[in-house]
N, C-alpha and C positions, 0 to 999 in steps of 0.2 A: 226928337230927343234935341236940347240945345246944345250949343258949342261950349260950353262950359263943361254940361254933365256926357255927351262922346267924349273930351279930355279927362275928364278922372276917369270913365269905365277904361279907355283904352288901354292900360295894364292889364284887364282882363281878358282882351284877346291880338296883343301883339304879340304877348310869348307862349311857351308851350306846356307849363302846368297845366292840372286840371281843373282852376277856378276857372281861369283865361278863358275868353271864347263859351261860357256859359251863361256872363250876365249882358242883353244886349239892351235896348230903350225899355225894353217893358220894364229892368227892372228898374229903373230912375224913380220911381214915387215908392218903393221899396227898402233906398239907401238916405240916407243922412249924412253926407259930406262933412268935416271938416279941417282948419289945418291946425296943425299942435305944432309948439315951439320945442325944439332941442331940453331935455330937463322934464318936459311935462309927465304929468302920469294918469295914467287913462283909466285905472282901475288902482284899488290899493289891495292887499292882503283882510278876506275880512269881510270885505264888502260884498252887500247883495249882488249879484248877478242878475241885471237888468239887460244885457246888450254883449253878443258877440262882435270882434271887430273883423276889419279886410283893410288891409293897409293898401291904399294905388300908387305912395309915392310914399319915400326916405323910410325909417327903418325902429324897429320896435325892438326890448325886449323885457319879456318878463322875467324872474325871478324868485327866488325862494328862500325861505332862511334852511338851512342843512340843519342837521344831528348839533354842530357847535354852537348855533345860532348865527353863523355867518349868511349874507347873503350868495345864493349860488343862481348865475341864472342858466335855466332850462328851457328855456325859445328864445328864436332870434328869427322877428318875422318880419319881411322881405316885402316888395311889390307884389302885391298876385297873395299873400298869406292872412288865411283867416286866425286868429288869434281869441281865447276865451271859452271857448268850446268845452274845450276839456273838464271845467269847473260845471258846465252844465247840470249836471247829475245834482250832487249837490247846493247848487241856488248861490253859492259863495263864492267868491273869489279867491285862491288857493296862493296868488304869488300878486307880485307889486308889474305893471306895466306900465314901462318909463321910456317915452321917445327916443330914441337914439338919434337922431339925424332928422332935423323938419319936416315933418309930416302932413298927411292925407289921407286920415283913415275914412272909412263907412263903418258906420254904426246900425248892428241890423237887431231890431224888433222882437224876438223870438215869435209873437202874439201877431203882429203883423205881416212879419211874412209867409207864415202859416195860414193865414187870410190872403196872401197875396199867391202865394205859390198852388194854394190849392183852385183857386179861381183859373190860376194863366197853366199851361203845360210847360212854356217855356221856360219857366224860372226853377232850376234845383231845390231840393225839399231842402231842409236847413241840414239834417243829418248828410247830406251830401258833400254842402259844404266844409261842414265838420269836419270829415274824411279826410280831405287835405290836411286839418291840423295832426290828426290821428298817425297822418304814413309822418309828417314830418319830427313826431316824435320818435317813430318805429325807427325813422334812421340815426336820427342823437343817441337812441339806444345801443343800436347796432356799430354806431361808431363810436363807441366809448370802449369797446372791446379790442381793440385794436390796439396797434402801438402808436408812439407819438407823431413818429412824422406820416404816418396813412393816415392816423386820426387825422393832420393839420392836413395834410393832402386832400381829404375828402371832405373836408366840411370846405377848400379853396375850389373845387371844382363845384360841389352848389352851388357855392355861390354863384359860380361861374354862367352854372347852366341858369340861374333866377335872373341874372344880369344880362345874358343873351351876350357878351362878350368876356375875350381872354385876357383883357387888358382889366382891374379892377380896383375900388377903391375901397377899401374895410371900413364898414360900416361902425366900427370899436374898434376899442384897443385894442395893441396886445395883449396888455392885462385883462382885459375883460375877456378875449380870444382864448386866454390860458383859462382863463374861468370855464368861460364856456366848455371848454372842451376836456373840463378839470384835468389840467397839468398844473403844474407845479415851474411857476417863470421861466426858472432856469431848464427848466424840462422843456417848457414852449421856443424860448430863446434855442439850443442844440438844433432841437425838430427844423428851427426855421433856418438854419445855416445848412441842415444837411439836403432840405429842399432848395438850395442854392448850392450849394455844392454839385446837386447831381442834374443843375438846370433844368430842375421845376420851375423855379420862378425866378424875377428879378425882381429886386427893387427899385421902382419909378420914381420914389417919393417916399412920405414918412410915413404912410398908408396906402401908398399906389405902388399893387404889384401886377408886372408882367408876367402872366400865368403860360407852360404847355402844358393845355389839356392830356395829351399822349402822355406825355413823363411821367406826370403826375398818377395817370393809372394806372400804370404799369410799378409805383413806389405803394399805391395804396392795396396794388394785388399782393404785393409781398409780403412773409409771414415776415414780424417782428416779435419781438416779446412786449408786453402791454406795462408802460410807463403809466406813471403819475407826475 
C-alpha cells in the first residue's frame, strides 16, 4: 500500500465506528478516491445509482424534497460514513448529495466490490458497509422524537464521537443544522442558548464549539416536550 492510499484509508482505522478498522491494504484496489470541492454534487435525485460512497475526509449532506417541495436535509455524512446505500434497492438516487466541506470520497461500484469481497475474506460485504448508513438513519429518526435541546445535544455528541474530540467545527451552518434537526430557526436558537446556559457548550468561534460531553448526555436524557 502506497503512502497516498494509507493516508486516504487512515480514517477507517483511526476511529471507533463500525466501518473504520475493516478496510485494509487489500481494499485499495476496490476503491476509487477523488477530491471534491465544497458545493459540488456527487449525485442528483433521479439519477441512476451506479455507486455508493464513503467519506474519507470532509462532509457531505444528502437532501430530499419534502411534501411542500422544499429541500430537507436527511443525512449528514462525515469521515468513515457510507451514503447512497439506502437507495440501492430502487436503483435510483432519491436525493441530492452535495459536499459541504472540501472532501475526499471513495466510490464503490457494487459489481466490482462483490467480486473483490468474494475472493478476499478480509473485505466486508457491501451489505455490512451499508448497515452503517442504516444505523445512522435510525439514530436520526430516534433523535427527531426528542425535545429541541435534547435533539441538539444528541447531534453534537454524535459529531464529537465521529471527530474524536470535544472541540468541534460544525460542518454546516446553524440554519442548515436546524433544517437537519427539523427545527424552526427560532427554536434552534433557543435550544442553543439553553445548552450554553447549562454549560453544555461554549462558542469558541462562528461555528466552533467547545463541548462538555457529560453535560450533553444529561441534557439528552432529560425528558422534554417535542418541539419543532
